[in-house]
C-alpha positions as CSV (number, residue, x, y, z in Angstrom):
1,M,54.7,-15.8,-50.0
2,M,55.3,-16.7,-53.6
3,N,53.4,-19.3,-55.6
4,V,54.9,-21.6,-58.2
5,D,53.1,-24.4,-59.9
6,Y,54.6,-27.8,-60.3
7,D,53.1,-31.2,-61.0
8,V,55.2,-32.8,-58.2
9,V,57.3,-31.5,-55.4
10,I,59.8,-33.9,-53.8
11,I,61.1,-33.3,-50.3
12,G,64.6,-34.7,-50.1
13,S,67.2,-35.8,-52.7
14,G,68.1,-39.2,-51.4
15,V,68.1,-42.2,-53.8
16,G,64.3,-42.5,-53.5
17,G,63.7,-38.8,-54.2
18,L,66.1,-38.5,-57.1
19,C,64.9,-41.7,-58.7
20,A,61.2,-40.6,-58.4
21,G,62.1,-37.2,-59.7
22,A,64.0,-38.5,-62.7
23,L,61.3,-41.0,-63.6
24,L,58.5,-38.4,-63.5
25,A,60.4,-35.6,-65.1
26,H,61.3,-38.0,-67.9
27,D,57.6,-38.7,-68.4
28,G,56.8,-35.0,-68.7
29,Y,55.9,-34.1,-65.2
30,R,57.1,-30.7,-64.1
31,T,59.2,-31.6,-61.0
32,L,60.8,-29.7,-58.2
33,V,63.2,-31.4,-55.7
34,I,64.0,-29.4,-52.5
35,E,67.1,-30.5,-50.6
36,R,68.2,-29.0,-47.2
37,E,71.9,-29.9,-47.7
38,G,74.3,-28.5,-50.3
39,R,74.6,-31.8,-52.1
40,V,72.3,-34.5,-53.5
41,G,72.2,-38.1,-52.4
42,G,71.2,-38.1,-48.8
43,R,72.8,-41.2,-47.3
44,C,74.2,-42.1,-50.7
45,S,76.3,-39.0,-51.3
46,T,79.9,-37.8,-50.9
47,E,81.7,-35.4,-48.6
48,E,85.4,-34.4,-48.7
49,I,87.6,-34.5,-45.6
50,E,91.4,-34.0,-45.8
51,G,91.3,-34.7,-49.5
52,Y,89.5,-38.0,-49.1
53,K,86.1,-38.6,-50.8
54,L,83.9,-40.2,-48.1
55,S,80.6,-41.9,-48.5
56,T,77.7,-40.5,-46.3
57,G,76.3,-44.1,-46.0
58,A,75.9,-46.5,-48.9
59,V,79.0,-47.9,-50.5
60,A,78.4,-51.1,-52.5
61,L,75.5,-50.4,-55.0
62,H,73.6,-53.2,-56.6
63,R,73.8,-53.8,-60.3
64,G,70.8,-55.4,-62.1
65,G,68.2,-54.2,-59.6
66,S,65.8,-51.3,-59.4
67,L,68.5,-48.6,-59.1
68,E,70.2,-49.5,-62.3
69,N,66.8,-50.0,-63.9
70,V,65.8,-46.4,-63.1
71,F,69.0,-45.1,-64.7
72,R,68.3,-47.2,-67.8
73,K,64.7,-46.0,-68.1
74,V,65.7,-42.3,-68.0
75,G,68.8,-42.7,-70.2
76,A,71.3,-41.8,-67.5
77,A,74.8,-43.2,-67.2
78,F,75.3,-45.6,-64.3
79,D,79.0,-45.3,-63.6
80,L,80.2,-48.1,-61.3
81,M,83.3,-50.2,-61.0
82,D,82.4,-53.9,-60.6
83,M,83.3,-55.7,-57.4
84,P,84.5,-59.0,-58.8
85,H,85.6,-60.5,-55.4
86,Q,84.1,-60.9,-52.0
87,W,85.7,-62.6,-48.9
88,Y,84.9,-63.8,-45.4
89,R,87.2,-62.8,-42.6
90,I,86.6,-64.6,-39.3
91,G,87.3,-62.5,-36.3
92,S,88.9,-65.4,-34.3
93,I,91.4,-66.0,-37.1
94,A,92.9,-62.5,-37.7
95,G,94.4,-61.9,-41.0
96,K,93.0,-64.9,-42.9
97,N,90.5,-64.4,-45.7
98,Y,88.2,-67.0,-47.2
99,T,86.9,-66.6,-50.8
100,M,83.2,-66.2,-51.2
101,P,82.1,-68.0,-54.3
102,P,79.7,-66.3,-56.7
103,K,77.2,-69.1,-56.3
104,G,76.6,-71.3,-53.3
105,A,77.8,-68.7,-50.8
106,V,75.6,-69.9,-48.0
107,A,76.8,-73.5,-48.2
108,A,80.4,-72.2,-48.5
109,L,80.1,-70.2,-45.3
110,L,78.7,-73.2,-43.4
111,E,81.7,-75.3,-44.6
112,I,84.0,-72.5,-43.4
113,A,82.3,-72.5,-40.1
114,N,83.0,-76.3,-39.9
115,S,86.6,-75.7,-40.7
116,V,87.0,-73.0,-38.1
117,E,85.2,-75.0,-35.4
118,T,87.5,-78.0,-36.1
119,Q,90.5,-75.8,-35.6
120,R,89.1,-74.4,-32.3
121,A,88.2,-77.9,-31.0
122,R,91.7,-79.1,-31.6
123,L,93.2,-76.2,-29.7
124,L,90.8,-76.6,-26.8
125,G,90.9,-80.4,-26.8
126,R,87.1,-80.9,-27.2
127,M,84.7,-82.3,-29.6
128,A,83.9,-80.1,-32.6
129,R,80.3,-78.7,-32.9
130,E,80.0,-79.5,-36.6
131,V,77.4,-78.0,-38.9
132,A,75.1,-80.4,-40.8
133,V,75.5,-78.5,-44.0
134,A,73.3,-80.6,-46.2
135,K,70.5,-80.7,-43.6
136,I,70.6,-76.9,-43.0
137,M,70.8,-76.1,-46.7
138,G,67.7,-78.3,-47.3
139,F,65.6,-76.5,-44.7
140,F,67.1,-73.1,-45.6
141,G,66.2,-73.6,-49.3
142,R,62.6,-74.4,-48.3
143,G,62.4,-71.2,-46.3
144,V,63.8,-69.1,-49.2
145,R,61.3,-70.7,-51.6
146,G,58.5,-69.9,-49.2
147,E,57.8,-73.6,-48.5
148,E,58.4,-73.3,-44.7
149,R,56.4,-71.2,-42.3
150,P,58.7,-70.6,-39.3
151,G,56.2,-68.3,-37.5
152,D,57.4,-65.4,-35.4
153,I,60.7,-66.9,-34.2
154,T,63.9,-65.0,-34.9
155,F,66.4,-66.3,-37.4
156,R,68.8,-67.1,-34.6
157,Q,66.2,-69.3,-33.0
158,W,65.5,-71.0,-36.3
159,L,69.2,-71.7,-37.0
160,S,69.6,-73.0,-33.4
161,R,67.3,-75.9,-34.3
162,Y,70.1,-77.2,-36.5
163,T,73.4,-76.0,-35.1
164,E,75.0,-74.3,-32.1
165,N,78.1,-73.6,-34.1
166,E,78.9,-70.0,-33.1
167,V,80.8,-69.1,-36.3
168,A,77.8,-70.2,-38.4
169,H,75.6,-67.9,-36.2
170,Q,78.1,-65.0,-36.4
171,T,78.3,-65.3,-40.2
172,F,74.5,-65.0,-40.7
173,D,74.5,-62.2,-38.2
174,A,77.1,-60.2,-40.2
175,I,75.0,-60.7,-43.4
176,A,71.8,-59.6,-41.6
177,C,73.5,-56.5,-40.1
178,N,75.0,-55.4,-43.5
179,V,71.8,-55.6,-45.4
180,T,69.1,-54.8,-42.8
181,S,70.9,-53.2,-39.9
182,F,69.2,-55.7,-37.6
183,H,70.9,-58.7,-35.8
184,T,69.7,-62.3,-36.3
185,H,68.4,-62.3,-32.7
186,E,66.1,-59.4,-33.8
187,I,65.1,-60.1,-37.4
188,T,62.5,-62.9,-37.9
189,A,63.3,-66.1,-39.8
190,S,60.6,-65.2,-42.4
191,E,62.3,-61.8,-43.0
192,M,65.7,-63.4,-43.3
193,F,64.4,-65.9,-45.9
194,A,62.8,-63.1,-47.8
195,L,66.1,-61.2,-47.7
196,F,68.0,-64.1,-49.3
197,A,65.3,-64.7,-51.9
198,K,65.7,-61.0,-52.9
199,M,69.5,-61.1,-52.8
200,G,69.4,-63.7,-55.5
201,T,68.0,-61.1,-58.0
202,Y,71.0,-58.9,-57.7
203,P,73.7,-60.3,-60.0
204,A,76.6,-58.0,-58.9
205,L,77.8,-55.1,-56.8
206,G,79.7,-52.0,-57.8
207,I,81.7,-49.1,-56.3
208,A,81.4,-45.5,-57.3
209,P,84.9,-44.6,-58.6
210,Y,84.5,-40.8,-57.9
211,G,82.1,-41.0,-55.0
212,N,78.4,-41.7,-54.8
213,E,77.3,-38.1,-55.5
214,A,79.0,-38.4,-58.9
215,V,77.0,-41.5,-59.6
216,L,73.6,-39.9,-58.7
217,R,74.3,-36.6,-60.4
218,P,73.0,-37.8,-63.8
219,L,69.6,-38.3,-62.3
220,G,69.6,-34.6,-61.3
221,D,70.6,-33.8,-64.9
222,V,67.6,-35.7,-66.2
223,I,65.3,-33.6,-63.9
224,R,66.8,-30.3,-65.1
225,A,66.8,-31.4,-68.8
226,H,63.0,-31.9,-68.6
227,E,62.2,-28.4,-67.2
228,G,62.5,-29.6,-63.6
229,E,64.5,-28.0,-60.8
230,I,66.5,-28.9,-57.8
231,W,66.7,-26.3,-55.0
232,M,69.7,-26.9,-52.7
233,E,70.0,-25.7,-49.1
234,C,66.2,-25.4,-49.1
235,S,64.2,-26.7,-46.1
236,A,60.6,-27.9,-46.2
237,K,58.7,-26.4,-43.2
238,K,55.2,-27.7,-43.9
239,I,53.2,-29.8,-46.2
240,V,50.0,-27.8,-47.0
241,V,46.9,-30.0,-46.6
242,R,43.4,-28.8,-47.6
243,D,40.3,-30.8,-48.0
244,G,42.2,-34.1,-47.6
245,L,44.8,-33.3,-50.3
246,A,48.4,-32.2,-50.3
247,E,48.3,-28.9,-52.2
248,G,51.8,-27.6,-51.6
249,V,54.9,-27.2,-49.5
250,V,56.0,-24.3,-47.4
251,F,59.8,-23.8,-47.6
252,E,62.6,-21.6,-46.5
253,R,65.5,-20.8,-48.8
254,E,68.2,-18.2,-48.4
255,G,66.4,-16.8,-45.4
256,K,63.1,-16.3,-47.2
257,A,59.9,-18.2,-46.9
258,G,57.7,-19.3,-49.7
259,E,54.9,-21.7,-50.7
260,I,55.0,-24.0,-53.7
261,A,51.7,-25.1,-55.2
262,C,51.7,-28.6,-56.6
263,R,49.4,-31.5,-57.5
264,A,51.4,-34.2,-55.6
265,V,54.0,-34.4,-52.9
266,I,56.6,-37.1,-52.5
267,S,58.5,-37.3,-49.3
268,D,62.0,-38.7,-49.0
269,I,62.5,-37.8,-45.3
270,G,60.8,-40.9,-43.8
271,P,57.1,-41.5,-43.0
272,R,57.5,-40.0,-39.5
273,G,58.9,-36.8,-41.0
274,T,56.1,-36.7,-43.6
275,V,53.4,-36.9,-40.8
276,R,55.2,-34.2,-38.8
277,L,55.2,-31.8,-41.8
278,A,51.6,-32.5,-42.8
279,G,50.2,-32.7,-39.3
280,E,48.9,-35.7,-37.4
281,E,45.4,-34.4,-37.5
282,H,45.2,-35.3,-41.2
283,F,45.9,-39.0,-40.7
284,P,43.7,-41.8,-39.2
285,E,44.8,-43.7,-36.1
286,S,45.3,-46.8,-38.1
287,Y,48.0,-45.1,-40.2
288,L,49.6,-43.5,-37.2
289,G,49.8,-46.9,-35.7
290,L,51.7,-48.2,-38.7
291,I,54.1,-45.3,-38.3
292,G,54.6,-46.3,-34.7
293,N,56.1,-49.6,-35.9
294,L,59.1,-47.7,-37.3
295,V,62.1,-47.7,-34.9
296,P,65.4,-45.8,-35.1
297,V,68.1,-48.3,-35.9
298,G,71.8,-47.4,-35.6
299,M,74.5,-48.2,-38.1
300,I,78.2,-47.6,-37.5
301,L,80.2,-45.9,-40.3
302,V,84.0,-45.5,-40.1
303,H,86.4,-44.1,-42.7
304,V,90.1,-44.8,-42.2
305,G,93.0,-43.3,-44.1
306,A,96.4,-45.0,-44.2
307,D,99.8,-45.1,-46.0
308,A,99.1,-48.7,-47.2
309,P,96.1,-50.8,-47.8
310,L,94.5,-52.1,-44.6
311,C,92.4,-54.8,-46.2
312,L,93.0,-57.0,-49.3
313,E,96.6,-55.8,-49.3
314,N,97.4,-57.2,-52.7
315,G,95.1,-54.6,-54.4
316,E,92.2,-56.9,-55.1
317,R,89.0,-55.1,-55.9
318,G,86.5,-56.5,-53.5
319,G,84.9,-56.4,-50.1
320,A,85.2,-58.4,-46.9
321,L,82.4,-59.8,-44.8
322,L,83.7,-59.5,-41.2
323,V,82.5,-62.3,-39.0
324,G,82.5,-62.4,-35.2
325,M,83.9,-58.9,-34.6
326,R,82.9,-56.7,-31.7
327,R,81.1,-54.2,-34.0
328,L,82.3,-54.3,-37.6
329,T,80.5,-56.4,-40.2
330,S,82.1,-55.4,-43.5
331,A,85.1,-53.5,-44.9
332,F,85.8,-52.1,-48.3
333,P,89.3,-51.0,-49.4
334,L,88.0,-48.3,-51.7
335,T,91.3,-47.1,-53.2
336,N,91.8,-50.6,-54.5
337,F,88.9,-49.6,-56.9
338,S,89.8,-46.0,-57.4
339,P,92.9,-44.1,-56.2
340,A,91.0,-40.9,-56.9
341,L,89.1,-41.4,-53.6
342,A,92.2,-40.5,-51.6
343,P,95.1,-38.0,-51.8
344,P,98.1,-39.2,-53.8
345,G,99.9,-42.1,-52.0
346,K,97.1,-42.6,-49.5
347,H,94.6,-45.4,-49.0
348,L,91.0,-45.4,-47.9
349,L,89.1,-48.1,-46.0
350,Y,85.4,-47.8,-45.4
351,A,83.9,-50.1,-42.8
352,V,80.4,-50.7,-41.5
353,G,79.1,-52.2,-38.3
354,S,76.2,-52.4,-35.9
355,P,75.6,-51.6,-32.2
356,P,74.5,-54.6,-30.1
357,S,70.8,-54.0,-30.4
358,Y,68.3,-51.4,-31.6
359,R,66.5,-51.9,-28.4
360,E,69.4,-50.5,-26.3
361,P,70.6,-46.9,-26.0
362,V,73.7,-46.2,-28.0
363,D,76.8,-44.8,-26.3
364,V,78.8,-43.3,-29.2
365,A,82.0,-43.2,-27.2
366,E,81.7,-46.9,-26.4
367,E,80.9,-47.8,-30.1
368,L,84.0,-45.9,-31.2
369,E,86.2,-47.7,-28.6
370,Q,84.9,-51.2,-29.7
371,T,85.2,-50.3,-33.4
372,T,88.8,-49.1,-32.9
373,L,89.6,-52.5,-31.2
374,D,88.2,-54.3,-34.2
375,L,90.4,-52.2,-36.5
376,K,93.5,-52.9,-34.5
377,A,92.8,-56.6,-34.2
378,Q,92.1,-57.2,-37.8
379,F,94.2,-54.7,-39.8
380,P,97.8,-54.4,-38.6
381,E,98.4,-51.4,-40.9
382,F,95.9,-49.4,-38.8
383,S,98.2,-49.3,-35.8
384,R,101.2,-48.3,-38.1
385,S,99.7,-45.6,-40.2
386,G,95.9,-45.6,-39.9
387,K,93.9,-42.6,-39.0
388,I,90.1,-42.5,-38.4
389,L,89.0,-39.7,-40.7
390,K,85.3,-39.9,-39.6
391,F,83.3,-42.0,-37.2
392,E,79.6,-41.8,-36.8
393,V,76.6,-43.8,-35.7
394,V,73.7,-42.9,-38.1
395,F,70.1,-43.7,-37.4
396,Q,67.3,-44.5,-39.8
397,D,63.7,-45.3,-39.1
398,L,63.0,-48.9,-40.2
399,P,60.1,-51.3,-39.7
400,R,60.4,-53.1,-36.4
401,P,61.1,-56.8,-37.1
402,G,57.9,-58.8,-37.5
403,S,55.7,-55.7,-37.8
404,P,53.5,-54.7,-40.8
405,R,55.2,-52.5,-43.4
406,V,54.3,-48.9,-44.1
407,P,53.1,-48.6,-47.8
408,V,54.4,-45.9,-50.2
409,Y,51.0,-44.4,-50.4
410,T,49.3,-42.5,-47.5
411,P,45.7,-41.8,-46.6
412,L,46.1,-38.5,-48.5
413,P,45.7,-39.7,-52.1
414,N,48.3,-37.4,-53.6
415,L,51.0,-37.7,-50.8
416,F,53.6,-40.5,-51.0
417,N,56.7,-41.7,-49.3
418,V,59.9,-43.1,-50.7
419,G,63.0,-44.5,-49.1
420,D,64.0,-46.8,-46.3
421,G,60.9,-46.4,-44.2
422,V,58.7,-47.9,-46.8
423,Q,60.9,-50.7,-47.9
424,K,59.3,-54.0,-49.0
425,L,59.9,-57.3,-47.1
426,G,63.3,-58.6,-48.2
427,S,64.6,-55.3,-49.5
428,G,67.0,-52.8,-48.1
429,G,69.3,-49.9,-48.8
430,T,69.5,-48.1,-52.1
431,S,67.7,-50.9,-53.9
432,A,64.7,-50.6,-51.6
433,A,64.7,-46.8,-52.1
434,A,64.8,-47.2,-55.9
435,E,62.0,-49.8,-55.7
436,S,59.8,-47.3,-53.7
437,A,60.5,-44.6,-56.3
438,E,59.4,-46.9,-59.2
439,A,56.2,-47.7,-57.3
440,V,55.3,-44.1,-56.5
441,A,56.0,-42.9,-60.0
442,G,53.7,-45.6,-61.3
443,L,50.9,-44.5,-58.9
444,I,51.2,-40.9,-59.9
445,R,51.1,-41.8,-63.6
446,K,47.7,-43.5,-63.0
447,Q,46.3,-40.6,-60.9
448,I,47.6,-37.4,-62.4
449,K,48.3,-36.2,-66.0
450,P,51.2,-33.9,-66.4
451,L,50.3,-30.2,-66.8
452,A,52.3,-30.0,-70.1
453,G,50.2,-32.9,-71.4
């Protein structure tokens, strides 16, 4: 066994791990990141298949939030192409896009729901179930501002108080799935209001022109520039705990085992994985109970190559919120932003969706079938030249709706978590991971002075 001293060892190089590592290395902490894969980024990375650069998860990254703030703090370039346009596409009206305004999007989507319902009612010869837009917006605004206490009801139950318009319900459901991976019949109204309050703090979205790994690589450069290291294809086997403190990490690299001594450990593999590596015996029942509130939530990711654009066919740089589909909830024609993401003359569509419920077992074959039906129904070019390059249902441990959140700190004073499993109420995705990294870096600065200092 070899011993190497570091201020901080970080397990996992996802957004949370890299952000925490860059912040601490920049502040003089000798930092080591160990990553089991051959690339950095975790669910915000890039893999190449048939000449296409495919995202491993995240696609639209927030500008103006914690993620960009970390890059700015450490002096790293944040290379994104802005997404100037967003659209709604209603599943029952294939091929028609509705522009999403930069402000007042909620009111706009409710007006669209009214328009769609009116068309349906005319076709079916019945009365339209119109949405009382002004009334809903009044109560919705109260909820977002924290002036309404809806209790433990789901957001769908809350919205049903004011409208039974199914397009309105489907639209909010698509938004919830895209940002939280939960449906509106699962997420609480309070959580949905917190989500919209937080979304207002993100002024814009951007797409990585050469893949997510290229965007995150500068954070790794910061770590190395400040005498830190990143060990790729290195697996953490155990967090060494002695006398109530995390004192090191046992690892395996290139077939050899070793132990790294350190003064703090940050885990980017989820709180459940952290407890597994450290041993349940080191944590009180109250903390293990919090971990028990984390549930595996599936997210559908599908990458489609084609000879022509499948979505936003005129080359607009934007994304589409897909409403009322079987599975899909958003689509991004990535080669509209950057042709470099596909072979010459080819086009790449990335679409995201959700299974029916996190409470039900997921049949991957069924999810693929339903997703394929969505692609055929909404994007005619898919049937002509489209090819699914990769389809997967990925799972992440997230707080069960309505349950207490797991904090970034643990009962062991120098052991911390970053990433999705410790996201704050209203946050999600890469922004939540970066927020957790900022919080952990702040706690370590208060507790531990760097060895070099």
